[in-house]
BALUMPA-929834 format. One line per field, with one value per residue (C-alpha): z negated, x, y negated; residue in one letter; residue number from 1. Coordinates in steps of 0.001 Angstrom, whole numbers, plus 500000, padded with zeros to 6 digits. Each point is the difference from the previous one (the first is absolute). Example, Ala and Ser with C-alpha at 12.3 -4.5 7.8 and 13.67 -1.06 7.14 Angstrom:
z: [492200;500660]
x: [512300;501370]
y: [504500;496560]
code: [A;S]
pos: [1;2]
% end
This chain:
z: [540471;496486;499085;496741;498607;497056;497934;497648;496622;499379;497295;502400;502506;497611;498093;501300;499304;500734;496865;498910;497142;497137;497628;496602;497097;496476;498235;496757;498393;502151;503163;503003;501479;503717;500804;501294;500389;496933;496410;496679;496915;496881;497223;497072;500296;496385;499547;503817;502366;503314;502839;502543;503208;502753;503320;502638;503579;503147;498221;502957;502440;502458;499488;500391;496656;496484;498133;496257;497989;496287;497986;496342;498516;496487;497622;496955;497488;497452;497379;498422;503403;499932;502240;499158;496303;500340;503139;501171;503128;500400;499243;497751;499797;496734;498995;497937;502076;500046;498896;500494;503852;500929;502990;499873;500080;501842;502108;499019;500503;496863;497239;498783;499986;496726;499656;500692;501724;503469;502542;502370;503191;501951;502476;498715;503041;503456;501948;503739;501782;503717;501354;503430;498579;501039;498016;496886;498702;497426;499135;496939;500959;496372;497539;501580;497696;496855;498761;496439;498484;496734;498283;499144;501860;499193;501035;500637;500248;502230;502725;500367;497542;499128;501524;503054;498031;501419;497855;500772;498452;500638;499162;500731;503550;500526;502540;498748;502624;499333;502961;501580;497452;499566;496177;498696;496601;498550;496725;497752;498326;499004;496971;501988;498348;501720;503791;502419;503541;502881;503869;500251;503717;501689;503224;501666;503631;501021;502828;503054;502659;502158;499339;498654;496761;501025;499412;497007;502362;502055;496914;498930;503440;500091;496374;498250;502387;503863;501511;503164;501987;502358;502791;501959;503229;501614;503492]
x: [507465;499654;500768;498814;501604;498380;501943;498014;501262;501174;497296;497432;501317;500074;496860;498230;502099;499486;500044;500155;498051;501852;497633;501635;498969;501553;499780;501504;502986;502719;498439;497983;497472;500530;501673;503352;502287;498766;501194;499115;501926;498245;501340;498173;499587;498894;496731;499487;501296;501854;499810;502781;498988;502682;499936;502934;499667;498123;497162;499198;499688;502379;502523;503086;501553;498859;497906;499644;496907;499587;496864;499762;496731;499056;497751;498854;497345;497749;497817;496631;498199;496304;496779;496707;501073;501659;498218;496789;500705;503501;503458;501995;503763;501718;502757;502328;503050;500402;503640;500418;499982;502603;502390;500809;496351;499745;496971;498366;500482;500683;498686;496808;497502;498115;496251;499730;503315;500285;502901;500766;502060;501458;502834;502865;502075;500994;503230;500209;503275;500007;503162;499320;499902;496474;497213;499123;496481;498177;496350;498699;496588;498995;499441;497581;499658;501152;499407;499202;502052;499862;497728;497043;496710;498070;502137;498520;500766;500094;502006;500140;499019;497070;496718;501689;501231;498998;499306;501466;499783;501332;502240;503597;500887;497390;501166;499048;499550;501974;498557;503212;500657;503180;499711;498453;498340;499182;498185;499361;496637;497579;501261;501211;503629;503093;500261;503023;500457;502402;500093;499548;499441;500964;501422;501867;500394;503580;501069;501131;500203;502955;500413;503461;500427;501105;503624;500365;500995;496837;497892;501657;499315;496369;499065;497125;497214;499407;502482;499489;502884;499002;502391;499114;501575;499193;500521]
y: [462651;501358;503581;501586;503142;501770;502332;502258;501038;503665;500015;499309;502528;502819;499429;503094;503104;503800;501999;503622;501202;501828;501993;500622;502087;499810;503330;499084;498194;501687;501299;498965;502448;500933;496492;500967;498210;497960;500507;498319;499088;498663;497641;498269;496178;499045;501689;500499;502612;499270;502534;499158;501881;500170;501353;500194;501287;499168;498045;497912;502780;498819;502785;497727;499165;500963;497362;499559;499038;499407;499252;499510;500997;498872;501931;498145;500985;498355;501509;498814;499856;500419;499987;498209;499184;496570;499099;501986;502231;498783;501592;497829;500624;500571;497690;502363;501282;503833;500652;503648;500326;502673;499568;503689;501304;503309;500810;496559;496500;497881;502069;501596;497156;499605;498791;496147;499814;498384;500875;496984;500681;497323;499443;497789;499762;501515;499973;501254;500084;501239;501511;498240;496548;499406;498102;501659;499090;502141;500108;501841;501610;500623;502985;502575;502900;501857;503642;501029;502690;501880;502639;497523;500879;496917;497127;496711;496320;496931;498401;496154;497497;497574;500527;501628;503056;503319;503157;503398;503505;503407;502823;500651;499288;497276;497449;496500;497370;496809;498184;498697;497193;498163;500432;503094;500538;503389;500206;502931;499472;502630;501884;502892;499872;499256;500077;500425;499084;500803;499583;496208;499192;496628;498679;497496;498785;499553;497874;501844;497247;499703;496163;499163;498017;496480;498971;497495;497381;500536;499812;496759;498494;501252;499150;501421;499061;499685;497533;498097;498782;497374;498850;497074;499207;496723;498802]
code: [M;K;T;T;I;I;L;M;S;A;L;A;M;T;S;M;H;A;A;V;L;Q;N;L;T;L;Y;D;G;D;Q;M;A;G;S;A;P;F;T;V;S;T;V;A;D;G;N;D;L;L;Y;T;I;T;G;T;G;D;L;D;G;L;G;L;V;D;D;T;F;T;A;V;L;R;L;S;A;V;S;G;S;D;Y;G;V;T;V;T;D;E;L;T;L;G;V;T;D;V;T;N;L;D;P;A;A;V;N;R;I;G;K;A;Q;A;D;T;E;T;F;I;F;S;I;D;S;T;T;Y;T;R;G;E;G;Y;T;N;D;V;T;F;N;G;F;D;E;I;T;T;Y;G;S;E;T;G;Q;Q;G;Y;T;G;T;G;A;S;A;V;A;W;S;G;A;R;G;T;N;I;D;L;G;G;V;Q;T;A;Y;L;T;N;I;G;G;A;G;T;Q;T;Y;R;L;L;D;F;S;F;D;L;D;N;S;T;V;A;V;P;E;P;S;S;M;A;L;L;G;F;G;A;I;T;L;I;A;R;R;R;R]
pos: [1;2;3;4;5;6;7;8;9;10;11;12;13;14;15;16;17;18;19;20;21;22;23;24;25;26;27;28;29;30;31;32;33;34;35;36;37;38;39;40;41;42;43;44;45;46;47;48;49;50;51;52;53;54;55;56;57;58;59;60;61;62;63;64;65;66;67;68;69;70;71;72;73;74;75;76;77;78;79;80;81;82;83;84;85;86;87;88;89;90;91;92;93;94;95;96;97;98;99;100;101;102;103;104;105;106;107;108;109;110;111;112;113;114;115;116;117;118;119;120;121;122;123;124;125;126;127;128;129;130;131;132;133;134;135;136;137;138;139;140;141;142;143;144;145;146;147;148;149;150;151;152;153;154;155;156;157;158;159;160;161;162;163;164;165;166;167;168;169;170;171;172;173;174;175;176;177;178;179;180;181;182;183;184;185;186;187;188;189;190;191;192;193;194;195;196;197;198;199;200;201;202;203;204;205;206;207;208;209;210;211;212;213;214;215;216;217;218;219;220;221;222;223;224;225;226;227;228;229;230;231;232;233;234;235]
% end
């Protein structure tokens, strides 16, 4: 008689995790908007800015032990962008780095954006540590919206790049739809002078499953894929 025993890997068993949504709003260089228990600190990285967003508390909703989440958001900027000049009906990004982004900007993100400048938002990294020792997957859902700020009344520009760029216009307080993209491009084109922004909305799904992280010895046994253990007993 032959007996077959199948041992599934931990990766296979935990491939489908429950998650809790964390909606975050970056107000400016040193504060989040309505996003307790999250805080932000900002430093220059060459010509770019790095916003380190940290939250500590019951992030997974289990109410057991505090968890910690950190995301590093990068803002870079280029000048010389144009729409319909280099390529008809397309937004072409400039190639000159903007050098005066301000990590201490108050009531705005980055700085006042000049004509032909493009702000580029992306997530550099995430770290999620759960107090209970459970699995810690993170999914970035993208950038959703940003709000204009300042005294200008005829603000206008584009989101996106190339032929997929979308025009927007409005006065102070206009909410600009970024479309949930992983990298957001925001360009000031229109000759309306400088433009400022704040209230950048984005979100993450944080793992809140109750599956324990496998011990190193177990992971060494299981390897990186599904493992099948076959035991044969013969009469």
